[in-house]
Backbone as CSV, one residue per row, in Angstrom:
resi,resn,N_x,N_y,N_z,CA_x,CA_y,CA_z,C_x,C_y,C_z
1,UNK,5.246,-41.552,-28.654,5.317,-41.042,-27.115,5.428,-40.007,-26.819
2,UNK,6.624,-39.184,-27.633,6.798,-37.763,-27.316,5.895,-36.715,-27.809
3,UNK,4.979,-37.263,-29.007,3.848,-36.661,-29.606,2.648,-36.608,-28.813
4,UNK,2.558,-37.677,-27.815,1.215,-37.656,-26.973,1.373,-36.756,-25.872
5,UNK,2.707,-36.863,-25.381,3.010,-35.851,-24.373,2.794,-34.644,-24.684
6,UNK,3.513,-34.049,-25.854,3.422,-32.571,-26.364,1.787,-32.401,-26.559
7,UNK,0.958,-33.023,-26.350,-0.849,-32.817,-26.554,-1.116,-32.924,-25.387
8,UNK,-1.163,-33.852,-24.543,-1.684,-33.974,-23.141,-1.156,-33.005,-22.381
9,UNK,0.331,-32.405,-22.177,0.539,-31.214,-21.390,-0.212,-30.118,-21.358
10,UNK,-0.293,-29.570,-22.563,-0.896,-28.328,-22.715,-2.677,-28.316,-22.435
11,UNK,-3.115,-29.557,-22.617,-4.502,-29.584,-22.649,-4.731,-29.845,-20.834
12,UNK,-3.792,-30.589,-20.033,-3.952,-30.725,-18.801,-3.778,-29.269,-18.089
13,UNK,-2.728,-28.674,-18.619,-2.384,-27.240,-18.299,-3.602,-26.324,-18.230
14,UNK,-4.192,-26.359,-19.442,-5.305,-25.222,-19.613,-6.544,-25.744,-18.910
15,UNK,-6.895,-27.175,-18.813,-7.742,-27.922,-18.031,-7.722,-27.250,-16.418
16,UNK,-6.538,-27.379,-15.976,-6.254,-26.897,-14.629,-6.698,-25.355,-14.384
17,UNK,-6.254,-24.682,-15.322,-6.547,-23.247,-15.234,-8.002,-22.885,-15.326
18,UNK,-8.692,-23.655,-16.179,-10.058,-23.567,-16.482,-11.076,-23.756,-15.428
19,UNK,-10.353,-25.178,-14.662,-11.008,-25.651,-13.375,-11.222,-24.721,-12.373
20,UNK,-9.743,-24.312,-12.286,-9.628,-23.046,-11.157,-10.511,-21.990,-11.020
21,UNK,-10.545,-21.757,-12.337,-11.370,-20.256,-12.677,-12.811,-20.596,-12.194
22,UNK,-13.527,-21.910,-12.699,-14.631,-22.345,-12.613,-14.799,-22.420,-10.814
23,UNK,-14.024,-22.850,-10.205,-14.042,-23.175,-8.666,-14.135,-21.717,-8.153
24,UNK,-13.334,-20.646,-8.537,-13.110,-19.393,-7.948,-14.506,-18.823,-8.317
25,UNK,-15.147,-18.741,-9.317,-16.579,-18.164,-9.770,-17.623,-18.790,-8.889
26,UNK,-17.505,-20.147,-8.856,-18.478,-20.933,-8.121,-18.640,-20.516,-6.533
27,UNK,-17.373,-20.549,-5.690,-17.280,-19.994,-4.511,-17.645,-18.353,-4.401
28,UNK,-17.313,-17.558,-5.221,-17.760,-16.214,-5.402,-19.228,-15.956,-5.272
29,UNK,-19.949,-17.027,-6.162,-21.341,-16.712,-6.045,-21.935,-17.339,-4.965
30,UNK,-21.466,-18.448,-4.288,-22.099,-19.060,-3.012,-22.042,-17.944,-2.187
31,UNK,-20.665,-17.260,-1.705,-20.631,-16.079,-0.729,-21.629,-15.176,-0.964
32,UNK,-21.867,-14.555,-2.295,-22.671,-13.726,-2.306,-24.195,-13.977,-2.168
33,UNK,-24.564,-15.253,-2.521,-25.754,-15.645,-2.370,-25.899,-15.875,-0.837
34,UNK,-25.042,-16.263,-0.123,-25.407,-16.460,1.471,-25.291,-15.002,1.849
35,UNK,-24.498,-13.883,1.467,-24.835,-12.657,1.823,-26.198,-12.180,1.547
36,UNK,-26.733,-12.452,0.452,-27.847,-11.668,-0.001,-29.319,-12.558,1.097
37,UNK,-29.213,-13.780,1.373,-29.798,-14.350,2.085,-29.963,-13.841,3.606
38,UNK,-28.714,-13.525,3.963,-28.473,-12.900,5.204,-28.965,-11.276,5.436
39,UNK,-29.094,-10.770,4.048,-29.742,-9.439,3.990,-28.471,-8.409,4.315
40,UNK,-27.517,-8.887,3.870,-26.311,-7.647,4.040,-26.320,-6.877,2.707
41,UNK,-25.488,-5.723,2.855,-25.207,-4.851,1.970,-24.598,-5.399,0.915
42,UNK,-24.583,-5.075,-0.346,-23.568,-5.760,-1.340,-22.939,-4.893,-2.280
43,UNK,-23.084,-3.437,-1.778,-22.438,-2.492,-2.440,-20.784,-2.423,-2.243
44,UNK,-20.028,-3.268,-1.513,-19.018,-3.367,-1.346,-18.209,-4.256,-2.254
45,UNK,-19.110,-4.969,-3.097,-18.790,-5.842,-4.088,-18.552,-4.692,-5.622
46,UNK,-19.370,-3.913,-5.549,-19.523,-3.080,-6.724,-19.004,-1.577,-6.803
47,UNK,-18.385,-1.486,-5.556,-17.754,0.137,-5.171,-16.153,-0.132,-5.708
48,UNK,-15.856,0.807,-6.658,-14.567,0.681,-7.077,-13.723,1.555,-6.245
49,UNK,-12.774,1.041,-5.779,-11.627,1.652,-4.793,-10.643,2.217,-5.694
50,UNK,-10.422,3.646,-5.770,-9.543,4.449,-6.729,-8.400,4.677,-5.518
51,UNK,-7.243,4.304,-6.203,-5.939,4.403,-5.579,-5.348,5.733,-6.195
52,UNK,-5.416,6.946,-5.551,-4.877,8.151,-6.204,-3.307,8.286,-6.230
53,UNK,-2.659,7.265,-5.528,-1.407,7.426,-5.470,-0.718,6.117,-6.247
54,UNK,-1.364,5.487,-6.884,-0.894,4.380,-7.871,-0.040,5.123,-9.004
55,UNK,-0.108,6.398,-9.802,0.581,6.359,-10.737,1.999,6.873,-10.025
56,UNK,2.053,7.591,-8.861,3.158,7.991,-8.364,4.277,6.658,-8.305
57,UNK,3.423,5.805,-7.589,3.893,4.279,-7.359,4.632,3.668,-8.730
58,UNK,4.072,3.770,-10.017,4.566,3.226,-11.024,5.425,4.200,-11.716
59,UNK,5.380,5.373,-11.397,6.160,6.557,-11.768,7.616,6.280,-11.312
60,UNK,7.626,6.138,-9.944,8.937,5.927,-9.293,9.553,4.536,-9.603
61,UNK,8.768,3.680,-9.540,9.376,2.268,-9.964,9.939,2.318,-11.373
62,UNK,9.353,2.802,-12.329,9.801,2.827,-13.702,11.005,3.944,-13.581
63,UNK,11.323,4.896,-12.839,12.378,5.710,-12.923,13.439,4.869,-12.131
64,UNK,13.018,4.287,-11.147,14.189,3.193,-10.301,14.607,2.131,-11.472
65,UNK,13.780,1.677,-12.471,14.375,0.693,-13.317,15.201,1.303,-14.340
66,UNK,14.835,2.699,-14.982,15.826,3.341,-15.745,16.841,3.738,-15.177
67,UNK,16.985,3.884,-14.047,18.552,4.349,-13.262,18.992,3.141,-12.989
68,UNK,18.553,1.912,-12.890,19.092,0.627,-12.469,19.722,0.266,-14.107
69,UNK,19.124,0.342,-15.257,19.826,-0.053,-16.274,20.839,0.799,-16.722
70,UNK,20.915,2.153,-16.241,22.000,3.279,-16.551,23.175,2.980,-15.768
71,UNK,23.028,2.662,-14.414,23.981,2.169,-13.570,24.633,0.849,-13.919
72,UNK,23.754,-0.009,-14.273,24.220,-1.169,-14.658,24.989,-1.150,-15.955
73,UNK,24.570,-0.410,-17.020,25.404,-0.056,-18.114,26.860,0.379,-17.712
74,UNK,26.789,1.359,-16.839,28.122,1.909,-16.554,29.089,1.099,-15.730
75,UNK,28.329,0.080,-14.773,29.161,-0.748,-14.470,29.620,-2.037,-15.238
76,UNK,28.946,-2.283,-16.192,29.312,-3.074,-17.203,30.613,-2.731,-17.990
77,UNK,30.343,-1.389,-18.408,31.557,-0.861,-19.273,32.642,-0.513,-18.630
78,UNK,32.864,-0.245,-17.358,33.959,0.247,-16.697,34.412,-0.713,-15.505
79,UNK,33.852,-1.981,-15.308,34.394,-2.591,-14.332,34.428,-3.984,-14.966
80,UNK,34.982,-5.164,-13.799,35.051,-6.320,-14.524,33.723,-7.105,-14.113
81,UNK,32.718,-6.585,-13.417,31.474,-7.296,-13.163,30.867,-7.870,-14.324
82,UNK,30.521,-9.190,-14.336,29.719,-9.598,-15.717,28.585,-8.943,-15.817
83,UNK,28.041,-8.800,-16.942,27.148,-7.885,-17.296,25.737,-8.068,-16.566
84,UNK,25.312,-9.628,-16.658,24.162,-10.164,-16.351,23.970,-9.671,-14.686
85,UNK,25.076,-9.984,-14.090,24.915,-9.133,-12.617,24.587,-7.842,-12.490
86,UNK,25.840,-7.134,-13.142,25.722,-5.690,-13.168,23.885,-5.075,-13.666
87,UNK,23.653,-5.556,-14.725,22.119,-5.491,-14.884,20.948,-5.584,-13.902
88,UNK,21.001,-6.793,-13.729,20.036,-7.477,-12.699,20.100,-6.608,-11.384
89,UNK,21.257,-6.852,-10.711,21.376,-6.399,-9.436,21.125,-4.863,-9.206
90,UNK,21.465,-3.909,-10.275,21.197,-2.364,-10.243,19.689,-2.309,-10.456
91,UNK,18.939,-3.042,-11.386,17.705,-2.985,-11.638,16.976,-3.162,-10.373
92,UNK,17.252,-4.406,-9.537,16.591,-4.670,-8.464,16.768,-3.831,-7.298
93,UNK,18.059,-3.411,-7.197,18.313,-2.285,-6.438,17.519,-1.015,-6.291
94,UNK,17.603,-0.513,-7.525,17.079,0.906,-7.864,15.400,0.943,-7.846
95,UNK,15.168,-0.255,-8.406,13.715,-0.507,-8.065,13.133,-0.808,-6.848
96,UNK,13.682,-1.491,-5.768,13.705,-1.526,-4.441,13.472,-0.159,-3.897
97,UNK,14.634,0.545,-4.243,14.797,1.934,-3.500,13.673,2.867,-4.020
98,UNK,13.091,2.788,-5.094,12.181,3.530,-5.593,10.750,3.208,-4.970
99,UNK,10.707,1.974,-4.579,9.282,1.617,-3.759,9.605,1.578,-2.718
100,UNK,10.592,1.853,-1.772,10.833,2.394,-0.453,10.628,3.769,-0.441
101,UNK,11.015,4.463,-1.366,10.899,5.976,-1.628,9.305,6.362,-1.483
102,UNK,8.368,5.417,-2.245,7.028,5.560,-2.453,6.322,5.447,-1.231
103,UNK,6.839,4.332,-0.528,6.239,3.996,0.875,6.387,5.121,1.740
104,UNK,7.775,5.816,1.932,8.087,6.773,2.937,7.096,8.040,2.406
105,UNK,7.052,8.336,1.109,6.344,9.518,0.699,4.563,9.208,1.254
106,UNK,4.193,8.015,0.876,2.851,7.969,1.284,2.520,7.963,2.604
107,UNK,3.513,7.368,3.234,3.283,7.311,4.893,3.459,8.774,5.488
108,UNK,4.167,9.687,4.767,4.232,10.907,5.278,2.988,11.775,4.861
109,UNK,2.429,11.539,3.722,1.132,12.038,3.341,0.047,11.706,4.027
110,UNK,0.084,10.440,4.593,-1.092,9.789,5.308,-0.843,10.329,6.752
111,UNK,0.543,10.489,7.372,0.652,11.179,8.703,0.157,12.708,8.495
112,UNK,0.375,13.364,7.501,-0.038,14.807,7.318,-1.475,14.860,7.440
113,UNK,-2.265,13.977,6.746,-3.753,14.089,6.431,-4.326,13.704,7.829
114,UNK,-3.698,13.139,8.492,-4.291,12.599,9.659,-4.262,13.776,10.822
115,UNK,-3.064,14.603,10.891,-3.118,15.421,11.949,-4.077,16.786,11.827
């Protein structure tokens, strides 16, 4: 009984993934065919949008993670806080602060460009 379940579960799991991918592609194809029949412009599907500020976002995020690890290590060494709590809380805290910093920088740049 256990060996049958160890075979059936992965097969069903990957079958569900394959079915969802198939349904996604089928729906996307139907949408595009409807747009072609309607005579709409399809350039929106093939134009790649470049996000010039993505490297800034990832750089700030990784800096936040590194600071979180560093502060978590300091908290682990010099306080009685459990190590898991110290590391995870500081990683999430500094990661969130870095994403908030990115948002503020991006909104300031967007505001300056519109003026």
